[in-house]
C-alpha positions as CSV (number, residue, x, y, z in Angstrom):
1,M,0.0,0.0,0.0
2,L,1.2,3.5,-0.8
3,S,2.2,5.7,2.1
4,L,0.8,9.2,2.5
5,T,4.2,10.7,1.4
6,E,4.2,8.5,-1.7
7,F,0.6,9.5,-2.5
8,R,1.5,13.2,-2.2
9,S,4.6,12.7,-4.4
10,S,2.5,10.8,-7.0
11,L,0.5,14.0,-7.6
12,Q,3.5,15.2,-9.6
13,T,2.9,12.5,-12.2
14,Q,0.3,12.5,-15.1
15,T,-1.5,9.3,-14.1
16,P,-2.5,7.9,-10.7
17,P,-0.5,4.9,-9.3
18,S,-2.1,1.6,-10.3
19,N,-2.3,0.2,-6.8
20,L,-4.8,2.8,-5.5
21,S,-8.4,1.9,-4.5
22,L,-11.2,3.6,-6.4
23,S,-11.7,6.1,-3.6
24,Q,-8.0,6.8,-3.3
25,T,-7.9,7.3,-7.1
26,A,-10.8,9.8,-6.8
27,L,-8.9,11.6,-4.1
28,W,-5.8,11.6,-6.4
29,W,-7.8,13.2,-9.2
30,I,-9.1,15.9,-6.8
31,G,-5.5,16.6,-5.8
32,K,-4.9,17.1,-9.5
33,K,-7.9,19.5,-9.7
34,N,-9.7,17.1,-12.1
35,W,-13.1,17.3,-10.4
36,A,-14.9,15.7,-13.4
37,E,-12.8,12.5,-13.3
38,A,-13.1,12.2,-9.5
39,H,-16.9,12.7,-9.9
40,R,-17.1,10.0,-12.6
41,L,-15.2,7.5,-10.3
42,V,-17.3,8.1,-7.2
43,Q,-20.5,7.9,-9.2
44,S,-19.5,4.4,-10.4
45,A,-19.3,3.3,-6.7
46,E,-22.4,4.9,-5.4
47,G,-23.4,3.4,-2.1
48,T,-20.0,2.9,-0.7
49,R,-19.4,5.1,2.4
50,E,-16.0,6.3,1.2
51,C,-17.1,7.2,-2.3
52,D,-20.3,8.8,-1.1
53,R,-18.2,11.0,1.3
54,I,-16.0,12.1,-1.6
55,H,-19.1,12.7,-3.7
56,A,-20.3,15.1,-1.0
57,L,-17.0,17.0,-1.1
58,L,-17.3,17.3,-4.9
59,H,-20.8,18.8,-4.7
60,R,-19.6,21.1,-1.9
61,Q,-16.7,22.2,-4.1
62,E,-19.1,23.1,-6.9
63,G,-21.3,25.1,-4.5
64,D,-24.3,22.7,-4.7
65,L,-24.7,22.5,-0.9
66,A,-28.2,20.9,-1.0
67,N,-26.8,18.0,-3.0
68,A,-23.6,17.9,-0.9
69,R,-25.8,17.6,2.3
70,Y,-27.6,14.6,0.6
71,W,-24.3,12.8,-0.1
72,Y,-22.9,13.6,3.4
73,A,-26.1,12.0,4.8
74,R,-25.7,9.0,2.6
75,A,-22.1,8.7,3.9
76,D,-23.4,9.0,7.5
77,A,-21.4,12.2,7.9
78,R,-22.0,15.9,8.4
79,M,-20.7,18.7,6.3
80,P,-17.5,19.8,8.0
81,D,-16.8,23.3,9.2
82,Q,-13.5,23.6,7.3
83,T,-12.2,24.6,3.9
84,I,-12.4,22.3,0.9
85,I,-8.7,21.8,1.0
86,Q,-8.7,20.9,4.7
87,E,-11.5,18.4,4.1
88,W,-9.6,16.8,1.2
89,E,-6.5,16.5,3.3
90,D,-8.5,14.9,6.1
91,L,-9.9,12.4,3.6
92,V,-6.5,11.6,2.2
93,R,-5.1,11.0,5.7
94,R,-8.0,8.6,6.4
95,A,-7.4,6.8,3.1
96,F,-3.9,6.1,4.3
97,P,-4.4,5.1,7.9
98,Q,-0.9,3.5,8.5
99,T,0.6,7.0,7.9
100,G,-2.3,9.1,9.1
101,T,-0.3,10.7,11.9
102,Q,2.4,12.1,9.7
103,P,2.5,15.9,9.3
104,S,1.2,17.3,6.1
């Protein structure tokens, strides 16, 4: 499994590492500012808590807060009181739990 440091370094490449899960790959595309590709991925896995949570973030990013609240509820989460970037960073740390305590 990729470490958090390796994940962050991989954002300098053109394509995501092949050993990422679908939700990790969606987070990678968000890190590359490719919201459409991230959205496509999480839509393909609708119903999984991790992907529904990322889906909520994507709708929050586009300013569709009603839709974001729907996806947060589906993920059994609340809309966080933090910036989009902070939320993305929290999700990335959760996606790599073995290194989740490393500083950003």
